C-alpha positions in Angstrom: 112.9 43.7 185.1 109.3 42.9 184.5 108.3 46.3 185.8 110.5 48.1 183.2 108.8 46.2 180.4 105.4 47.1 181.7 106.4 50.8 181.9 107.8 50.7 178.3 104.7 49.0 177.0 102.5 51.6 178.7 104.4 54.5 177.1 104.2 52.9 173.7 100.4 52.4 174.0 100.0 56.0 175.2 102.0 57.5 172.3 100.0 55.3 169.8 96.7 56.4 171.2 97.8 60.1 171.0 98.7 59.7 167.3 95.5 57.9 166.5 93.5 60.6 168.3 94.9 63.2 165.8 94.2 61.2 162.6 90.8 59.6 163.5 88.1 62.0 164.3 90.4 65.0 164.3 89.3 68.1 162.4 91.2 69.5 159.3 92.6 73.0 159.7 90.4 75.6 157.9 93.5 76.8 156.0 94.5 73.4 154.7 91.5 72.6 152.5 91.6 75.7 150.3 95.3 75.5 149.8 95.0 71.9 148.6 92.2 72.8 146.2 94.0 75.8 144.8 97.3 74.0 144.3 96.5 72.8 140.6 95.5 76.3 139.6 98.6 77.8 141.0 100.8 75.5 138.9 99.2 76.8 135.6 101.6 79.0 133.6 100.6 82.6 133.5 100.3 84.5 130.2 99.5 88.1 129.5 96.5 88.6 127.2 94.6 91.3 125.4 91.0 91.2 124.3 90.7 92.5 120.7 87.8 93.4 118.4 88.3 93.5 114.6 88.3 96.8 112.7 87.6 97.5 109.1 90.8 98.2 107.2 91.8 98.7 103.5 94.1 95.8 102.6 97.6 96.6 101.3 99.7 94.6 98.9 103.5 95.0 99.3 105.8 94.6 96.3 109.4 95.3 95.7 110.7 96.8 92.4 112.7 99.5 90.9 112.4 102.9 89.2 112.4 103.3 85.4 112.3 106.2 83.0 109.0 106.9 81.4 110.6 106.9 78.0 114.1 106.1 76.7 115.1 106.8 73.1 118.4 106.3 71.2 118.6 109.4 69.0 120.1 108.2 65.7 121.6 110.0 62.7 119.4 110.1 59.6 122.2 111.2 57.3 125.9 110.5 57.0 128.5 113.2 57.9 131.1 114.1 60.4 129.9 115.6 63.7 130.6 119.4 63.5 129.2 120.4 66.9 127.7 119.0 70.1 125.2 121.4 71.7 124.6 119.4 74.9 126.7 117.6 77.5 126.1 114.1 79.0 123.6 114.4 81.9 122.3 117.7 80.6 118.6 118.5 80.3 116.9 119.4 77.1 113.5 120.5 76.0 111.6 119.1 73.0 113.2 120.4 69.8 116.5 121.5 71.4 119.6 120.9 69.2 121.7 117.9 70.4 124.3 117.9 67.6 125.1 119.4 64.2 126.7 117.5 61.3 129.0 118.9 58.7 127.2 120.3 55.6 130.0 119.3 53.2 128.7 119.8 49.6 125.1 120.0 50.5 124.7 123.7 49.9 126.2 123.2 46.4 123.8 120.3 45.7 120.9 122.4 46.9 121.8 125.2 44.5 122.1 122.7 41.7 118.7 121.2 42.5 117.0 124.6 42.6 118.5 125.5 39.2 117.4 122.2 37.7 113.9 122.7 39.0 113.8 126.2 37.4 115.1 124.8 34.1 112.4 122.1 33.9 109.7 124.5 35.1 110.5 126.8 32.1 110.6 123.8 29.7 107.3 122.5 30.9 105.7 126.0 30.6 106.9 126.2 27.0 105.7 122.8 26.2 102.3 123.7 27.7 102.0 126.8 25.6 102.9 124.9 22.4 100.5 122.1 23.2 97.7 124.7 23.4 98.6 125.8 19.9 98.9 122.2 18.8 102.6 122.5 18.1 103.6 119.9 20.7 102.1 116.5 21.3 100.5 115.5 24.5 103.3 112.9 25.0 105.9 115.6 24.9 103.9 117.7 27.4 103.7 114.7 29.7 107.4 114.1 29.5 108.2 117.7 30.3 105.9 117.5 33.3 107.6 114.3 34.6 111.0 115.9 34.3 109.8 118.9 36.3 108.3 116.7 39.1 111.5 114.6 39.3 113.6 117.8 39.7 111.2 119.0 42.5 111.6 115.6 44.2 115.4 115.8 44.0 115.3 119.4 45.5 113.1 118.1 48.4 115.5 115.3 49.1 118.5 117.6 49.4 116.5 120.0 51.6 115.5 117.1 53.9 119.1 115.9 54.0 120.3 119.3 55.1 117.5 119.4 57.7 118.8 116.0 59.1 122.3 117.5 59.7 120.7 119.2 62.7 119.8 116.5 65.3 117.1 117.6 67.8 115.6 116.2 70.9 112.2 114.4 70.2 111.0 115.1 73.7 112.1 116.9 76.9 114.4 114.8 79.1 118.0 114.1 80.2 120.9 113.2 77.9 121.9 110.0 79.6 124.6 109.0 77.0 126.5 110.9 74.4 128.7 108.3 72.5 130.1 110.6 69.8 132.6 113.4 69.8 133.2 116.3 67.4 134.9 115.0 64.3 133.4 111.5 64.6 131.9 110.3 61.3 128.4 109.0 61.8 126.4 106.9 59.3 122.7 106.6 58.9 121.2 104.8 62.1 124.3 105.4 64.2 123.4 106.5 67.8 124.2 110.1 68.6 122.7 110.3 72.0 120.5 108.4 74.5 117.6 110.5 75.9 115.5 109.5 78.9 112.3 111.1 80.2 112.1 111.0 84.0 108.8 112.8 84.4 106.9 110.9 85.4 109.2 108.4 87.0 107.8 104.9 86.8 108.1 102.3 89.6 107.9 98.8 88.3 107.0 95.7 90.4 105.9 92.2 89.8 102.6 90.9 91.4 101.8 87.2 91.8 99.0 85.6 89.9 96.9 85.1 93.1 97.0 88.8 93.9 96.8 90.5 90.5 93.0 90.6 90.6 93.1 92.6 93.9 94.5 95.7 92.4 93.1 98.2 89.8 94.6 100.8 87.4 94.1 104.3 88.7 94.4 103.1 92.3 96.7 105.1 94.6 100.1 103.7 95.6 102.7 104.6 98.2 106.4 104.1 97.4 109.4 104.1 99.6 112.8 104.3 97.9 116.0 102.7 99.0 117.2 106.2 99.7 114.5 106.6 102.4 112.4 109.0 100.3 108.6 108.4 100.4 106.5 109.2 97.4 102.9 108.8 96.3 101.6 107.9 92.8 98.9 105.9 90.9 98.8 102.5 89.2 98.8 103.2 85.5 99.4 99.8 84.0 98.8 96.1 84.9 100.1 93.6 82.4 97.6 91.2 80.9 100.3 88.6 80.2 102.1 86.9 83.0 105.7 85.7 82.9 105.9 82.0 82.1 109.1 81.8 84.3 107.9 83.5 87.5 104.1 83.5 87.1 104.0 87.2 87.9 102.5 90.2 86.2 104.2 93.6 85.6 102.7 96.6 87.5 103.7 100.2 86.8 103.1 103.1 89.2 103.6 106.6 87.8 105.0 109.4 90.1 105.4 113.1 89.2 109.1 113.9 89.0 109.2 117.4 87.4 112.8 118.2 88.4 114.1 114.7 87.7 115.2 114.3 91.3 114.4 110.6 91.3 116.9 108.6 89.2 116.3 105.4 87.2 117.2 102.1 88.7 116.6 102.8 92.4 115.2 99.9 94.5 111.7 100.7 95.8 109.0 99.2 97.9 105.4 99.6 96.6 102.3 99.5 98.8 99.1 99.1 96.8 95.7 99.3 98.4 93.3 96.4 97.8 89.9 95.5 99.2 88.4 96.3 102.6 88.8 93.6 105.2 88.4 92.9 108.9 91.7 93.1 110.7 93.4 93.3 114.1 96.3 95.7 114.9 99.0 94.1 117.0 102.7 94.4 117.7 105.0 92.2 115.6 106.3 90.7 118.9 103.1 88.6 119.3 103.8 86.6 116.1 105.0 83.0 116.5 105.6 79.9 114.4 103.8 76.6 114.4 105.7 73.3 114.3 105.1 73.4 110.5 106.6 76.8 110.2 103.3 78.7 109.7 103.3 82.3 111.0 100.4 83.0 113.4 99.4 84.1 116.9 98.2 82.2 120.0 95.0 83.0 121.9 93.2 81.8 125.0 89.6 80.5 124.8 87.0 80.6 127.5 88.3 77.5 129.2 91.8 78.9 129.4 93.2 76.7 126.7 95.8 77.9 124.1 94.8 77.9 120.4 97.0 78.7 117.4 95.7 80.9 114.5 97.5 81.3 111.2 97.5 84.9 110.0 98.4 87.0 107.0 99.7 90.6 107.1 97.3 93.2 105.6 99.4 96.3 106.4 102.5 97.4 108.2 102.2 100.8 109.9 104.3 102.7 112.4 101.7 101.8 115.0 101.8 98.1 114.4 100.9 95.4 111.9 97.4 94.7 110.8 96.6 91.0 110.6 93.9 89.1 108.8 92.5 85.6 109.1 91.4 85.9 112.8 88.0 85.8 114.5 86.3 89.1 114.9 86.7 88.8 118.7 89.7 87.1 120.2 91.8 87.1 123.3 95.4 87.2 122.1 98.4 86.1 124.2 100.8 89.1 124.1 103.4 87.9 126.5 104.4 84.3 127.2 103.2 82.7 123.9 106.6 81.1 123.3 106.3 79.1 126.6 103.0 77.4 126.1 101.6 74.8 123.7 98.5 74.5 121.7 95.8 72.9 123.8 97.6 73.6 127.1 95.6 75.2 130.0 97.0 78.5 131.2 96.2 81.2 133.6 95.4 84.4 131.5 96.3 87.7 133.1 94.8 90.8 131.4 97.3 93.4 130.3 95.9 96.0 132.8 96.2 93.5 135.7 99.6 92.4 134.5 100.8 96.0 134.5 100.0 96.2 138.3 101.3 92.8 139.2 104.6 93.0 137.3 105.9 90.8 134.5 104.3 87.5 133.7 106.3 84.4 134.5 106.5 81.7 131.8 106.3 78.4 133.7 104.9 76.1 131.0 106.5 73.2 129.4 107.1 72.6 125.8 108.8 75.7 124.7 107.5 77.7 121.7 105.9 75.0 119.6 102.3 75.3 118.8 
């Protein structure tokens, strides 16, 4: 019995000594130390980055507006009479001076003949008074009266001639007959609208620019326009209002575009892109944009210590090759993949895009989601 206790105690002591021999004075495996040291770095979330250098770029101001006719006139009657003939149709094109409508002459020819006869009568009477006055057979007062009667007759003749001329209604400029509210037989009075004429060459694209940006554009500057129909046009800024709207705090801007065939109609929604000053900018894909906790649009970058930073940006231009962003340092390392998985101030493991392309997609392991 005692012998068994002695054997058990000996085995226990031997095992204890063997364990202690491995912990005290034992050497650490060469592979163990580097693994323990590298463990914190391995747990950092990986993000794909791109090193960028700013480029000089002409800024661009984007506005939304609509097309308008260069001129619009309501052609009105200048005399009263029934409409005898319409020489145009609604939507038709006319040149300057073309006949739009003819009004009935009624008794105008008879009144013209009467006025011409009256003028001739007073012309003879004045000539006789003049001859007698030279021979002192008529007073100067009688001569003056005869002359006044002649001039009044001439004025009446001119009025009837002008009235007859007004029976032919002509286009004041070349354009399109947008509206024709009368029909043959309608009686029109003085100032009644006979037709609405619009001039679509040039077509004018109108937008509203904010008070902070109005100083950035100039009259005569080029402009690019994209219509809601998909058509792209170029023109020039011809007018910038000097009086802002009290309701919207915006200023009217007009861009004139050649439209010789009237292909572009009035009232089409349009996007205007106006060049502004030269600025330093970076070209990036829209996918790199993110939002801060305050809702500010920006991008995230990585500094030399591998920490994430957030940078607010503003868009300078939008092109088929990407967006140009301003408000960034001249040189910056931008996070292009994984920015939504890391927080501002968090340490990350940046992987250059070239290396990332060889190693496969970057895994987002960070905590905190997409907040900045």
